[in-house]
N, C-alpha and C positions, 0 to 999 in steps of 0.2 A: 203580557197579553198585549199583543200587538191589534190597534186602531185603525182601524178599517175603515177608508171616508170615499163618499157617491165625487165624482167628480166638480160638482155643484156645489158640497161643505167645503170641496179645495180650495177651492174659488175666491164663496165667502172667507174660509178663515183667513185667507192672502190677502183679501182688500181688510180684515180687521185688524192682522199686522200689520199693515201699515200703518194703519189708522192710532197704535198703540205707537211704534216706533217715532210719527208726529210728534205726539201727544209727551214723550220720552222727552223728546230734543227742546219742543215749547216749555216746560218745564225745566229743565234745567235751561235755556236759555233767561230767559225771565225770573228766576233764582239769582241767575248775575244784573239785570235788571235793576232788582225793584231794593228801592229804599225799605223797607220798611226788614230790618232782620227778626222779624216773627214774624211776614211776609215769603221770606229766603224762606226758613225754615219751610214753611207752610212749602213753599214748592219743590224745594229739594225731598222732604216727603210723601210726596205723589208722586215725583220719577222715580223716587223708585217702586212706588204700589201700579207704576205706568209699566217699569223697566219685569217686575212680573207677571203681569198682562201679557208683556210680547213674551217671556217665555214662558206662558202655558202656553200659548197659539202656537209654539215653536212645539213643543212637546209633540201636542195633538198632531200637527205637518210631518214629524217625526213619527209617526205610528204610535207615539208612545202614550201610558196612560199619568196628564198632567198631576202636577203635584201642586194642589191649589193651597197648601200651607203657606200663610203672607211669613215675608221675610222680619226678620225678628227688629224691629222702627232702634234710632237709635234713642237712647233716653236720656239725651238733653230735656232740660228745660223750656221750656216755650221761655222766649224774651218776651219781656213785655215792652209792648211801643207804645208812642206817646201817643191816643187819638187824637189830639190836633194836630199835630202834624203827618200823619199820613192821609186825615181828611185834606187838608189840601193838596199831597202830592198828586197830581192827574198823573203818570205816571204808572204810578202804583194802580190806582183804579183803570186804565185803561189796561195793565197786565191781566189786572185780577176780570174785568168784564170780557176779553177775546176768551180766556181758559173757561168761564161759566159757559160763554155760551160754545166752544171744544167742545165741554161735557158733556152740556146736553145735547148734543148733536151724535159725540159717539157712544151714550150710552140708546139715545135712537137706534142708529143702526145696528146694534145688538137686537132691537126686538125683532125686526126679519130675520135677522141671521140665527138667532134661536127657534125659531117658528122653522124656519129652515133647511133643521136640522135634524136628520132620523136619529143617530146614535147614540141613549140616553147620557151617556157617559160626557158629551160632546153639552150635550145641552147643558148638562150641571156645574158645567167649567164656567160655563156662555155663563147661563144667571148669577155664577158665582162673581165673572167679572162684572160685571153689569148692576150689579147690589155693589160692586166696587168706586165704580164711576160719577152712581146715587149719590154715595157719601162724600165722594168729591164737590159734588155739586155741593153737599149743604154743608159741608168748609167753608167750599172758597164765598155763601152764601151767607155762611154767620158771619165768615170772617165781615166783610163789604157791609154787609149791616152795619155791623158792630162800628164801624168804621165813620160810617156817612158816606156812606160809595152808595150803597141801594137800600134808598127808604120804600121801606110799604107803606102806602098811608093805608 
């Protein structure tokens, strides 16, 4: 089944595709900069998921039915970090804070795009991506909170 896009849907999807490409690059770059092995692994995992989002949007833009199945993650155990070292690492905190802000922004942009799309297949795919983005926010927040980088009072 060929997906037909309106001009507006195409424009909005191109914007989201660019956002996803930026997310992939940021997560990959930040994984190389992170000091904590656990954080490196988290960034690499999310980078792969962001690449999947990019691929979904590309499929839609090419008129194809999107494949929403998640790629199989690398099943390596999450390395345990020394919480005291992570608390003292300001670089990791800055990386996490920037990515958390990025996820909040990207998740919010999906709100607009979802409501502007008429095609239910596209809406479903974008809602799927938005749920993933919200999960990324949670994973980043949980890491930061458990490592003394984001205290909720």
